[in-house]
PAZAPA-4460 file (N, C-alpha, C; in steps of 0.05 Angstrom, whole numbers, plus 32768, in hexadecimal, padded with zeros to 4 digits):
% residues 75
    n_x    n_y    n_z   ca_x   ca_y   ca_z    c_x    c_y    c_z   seq   type   mol
   7F4B   82D2   7FE5   7F59   82C5   7FCF   7F44   82B8   7FBD     1      M     A
   7F47   82BB   7FA3   7F33   82B0   7F91   7F3A   8293   7F8A     2      N     A
   7F29   8287   7F7B   7F2C   826A   7F74   7F46   8264   7F66     3      W     A
   7F4E   8274   7F53   7F66   826F   7F44   7F7F   8271   7F55     4      N     A
   7F7F   8284   7F68   7F95   8286   7F7B   7F97   826D   7F8D     5      A     A
   7F81   8262   7F95   7F81   824A   7FA5   7F8D   8233   7F95     6      W     A
   7F86   8231   7F7C   7F90   821B   7F6B   7FAE   821E   7F68     7      I     A
   7FB8   8237   7F63   7FD4   823B   7F5F   7FE4   8235   7F79     8      R     A
   7FD9   823E   7F90   7FE7   8239   7FA9   7FE7   821B   7FAF     9      Q     A
   7FD0   820E   7FAA   7FCF   81F1   7FAE   7FE3   81E2   7F9C    10      G     A
   7FE6   81EB   7F84   7FF8   81DF   7F71   8015   81E2   7F7B    11      H     A
   801C   81F9   7F86   8036   81FC   7F92   803C   81E9   7FA9    12      R     A
   8028   81E7   7FBB   802C   81D5   7FD2   802D   81B8   7FC9    13      W     A
   801D   81B1   7FB6   801D   8196   7FAB   8038   818F   7F9F    14      L     A
   8044   81A3   7F92   805F   819D   7F86   8073   8198   7F9B    15      S     A
   8071   81A6   7FB2   8083   81A1   7FC8   807F   8185   7FD4    16      I     A
   8066   817D   7FD7   805F   8162   7FE2   8069   814D   7FCE    17      A     A
   8065   8151   7FB5   806E   813E   7FA1   808D   813B   7FA1    18      F     A
   809B   8151   7FA3   80B8   8151   7FA3   80C2   8142   7FBC    19      T     A
   80B6   8147   7FD3   80BE   8139   7FEB   80B8   811B   7FEA    20      L     A
   80A2   8114   7FDD   809B   80F7   7FDA   80AF   80E9   7FC8    21      A     A
   80B7   80F7   7FB3   80CB   80EB   7FA0   80E6   80E8   7FAE    22      V     A
   80EE   80FC   7FBD   8107   80FA   7FCC   8106   80E3   7FE0    23      I     A
   80F0   80E1   7FEF   80ED   80CB   8002   80EE   80B0   7FF3    24      A     A
   80E3   80AE   7FDB   80E3   8096   7FCC   80FF   808E   7FC5    25      N     A
   8110   80A1   7FBB   812B   809B   7FB5   813C   8093   7FCD    26      F     A
   8137   80A0   7FE3   8145   8099   7FFC   813E   807D   8005    27      V     A
   8124   8077   8004   811B   805C   800C   8126   8046   7FF9    28      A     A
   8128   804C   7FDF   8133   8038   7FCD   8151   8034   7FD1    29      M     A
   815E   8049   7FDA   817A   8047   7FE0   8180   8036   7FF9    30      G     A
   816C   8034   800A   8170   8025   8023   8167   8008   8020    31      L     A
   815C   8001   800A   8153   7FE5   8005   8138   7FE5   7FF8    32      G     A
   8129   7FD0   7FFB   810F   7FCD   7FEF   80FB   7FDF   7FFE    33      E     A
   80F0   7FF4   7FF1   80DE   8005   8000   80C2   7FFA   8001    34      P     A
   80B3   8001   8016   8097   7FF8   8017   8086   8005   8001    35      P     A
   8070   7FF8   7FFB   805E   8002   7FE6   8054   801E   7FEC    36      A     A
   8050   8025   8005   8046   803F   800C   8059   8055   8003    37      L     A
   8073   8050   8006   8087   8063   7FFD   8089   8064   7FDF    38      V     A
   8087   804E   7FD2   8089   804C   7FB5   8073   805B   7FA7    39      V     A
   805A   8059   7FB2   8043   8065   7FA5   803C   8080   7FB1    40      Y     A
   804B   808A   7FC4   8044   80A3   7FD1   8045   80BB   7FBE    41      S     A
   8056   80BC   7FA9   8056   80D3   7F97   803E   80D5   7F85    42      P     A
   802F   80BF   7F82   8019   80BF   7F6E   8001   80D2   7F75    43      L     A
   7FF7   80D2   7F8E   7FE1   80E5   7F93   7FE8   8102   7F8D    44      P     A
   7FFF   810D   7F97   8004   8129   7F90   8009   812C   7F72    45      P     A
   8014   8118   7F65   8018   811A   7F48   7FFE   811D   7F39    46      L     A
   7FEA   810D   7F40   7FD0   810F   7F32   7FC3   812A   7F38    47      F     A
   7FC5   8134   7F51   7FBA   814E   7F58   7FC9   8164   7F49    48      L     A
   7FE3   8161   7F46   7FF3   8174   7F36   7FEA   8174   7F19    49      L     A
   7FE4   815D   7F0F   7FDB   815B   7EF3   7FC1   816B   7EEF    50      L     A
   7FAE   8167   7F01   7F94   8174   7EFE   7F96   8192   7F02    51      F     A
   7FA5   819B   7F16   7FA8   81B7   7F1B   7FB9   81C4   7F05    52      S     A
   7FCD   81B7   7EFB   7FDD   81C1   7EE5   7FCD   81C4   7ECB    53      G     A
   7FBC   81B0   7EC5   7FAB   81B2   7EAE   7F97   81C8   7EB0    54      L     A
   7F8D   81CC   7EC8   7F7A   81E2   7ECD   7F88   81FD   7EC7    55      Y     A
   7FA0   8200   7ED3   7FAE   821A   7ECF   7FB7   821D   7EB2    56      M     A
   7FBD   8208   7EA4   7FC4   8209   7E88   7FAD   8212   7E77    57      F     A
   7F95   8208   7E7C   7F7E   820D   7E6C   7F70   8228   7E73    58      A     A
   7F76   8232   7E8A   7F68   824A   7E94   7F6A   8262   7E81    59      L     A
   7F82   8269   7E77   7F83   8281   7E65   7F73   827C   7E4B    60      P     A
   7F72   8264   7E41   7F63   825E   7E29   7F45   8260   7E2E    61      Y     A
   7F3C   8257   7E45   7F20   8259   7E4C   7F18   8276   7E50    62      A     A
   7F29   8286   7E5C   7F22   82A2   7E60   7F21   82B0   7E45    63      V     A
   7F34   82AA   7E34   7F34   82B7   7E19   7F1C   82AF   7E09    64      K     A
   7F13   8296   7E0C   7EFC   828C   7DFD   7EE2   8299   7E06    65      R     A
   7EE0   829E   7E20   7EC9   82AC   7E2B   7EC7   82C9   7E22    66      R     A
   7EDE   82D4   7E1A   7EDF   82EF   7E11   7EE2   8304   7E28    67      G     A
   7EE9   82FB   7E40   7EEE   830E   7E55   7F09   831A   7E53    68      T     A
   7F0C   8332   7E5C   7F26   8340   7E5A   7F2F   8348   7E75    69      R     A
   7F49   834E   7E77   7F54   8357   7E90   7F4C   8374   7E95    70      R     A
   7F52   837E   7EAD   7F4A   8398   7EB5   7F57   83AE   7EA4    71      A     A
   7F70   83A9   7E9A   7F7E   83BD   7E8A   7F75   83BE   7E6D    72      G     A
   7F63   83AD   7E65   7F5B   83AD   7E49   7F6C   839D   7E37    73      G     A
   7F81   8390   7E42   7F93   837F   7E32   7F8C   8362   7E37    74      Q     A
   7F92   8352   7E23   7F8D   8335   7E25   7FA4   8327   7E30    75      V     A
***
């Protein structure tokens, strides 16, 4: 698996972790005052999602700027 595939797969797993952390946050808030660990638990996956998402967003523009083409000769 190449570097881009690792980033994409990591982004998918981070989105699952982020979703579970947000669900746990809402459940904890429904039960009363949640501890700070639960309240701030969605932040680390969110920041990692930000960086991996920005990387994947900028990747086609970086490839186009370098002038590399795909195997089929199409951009």
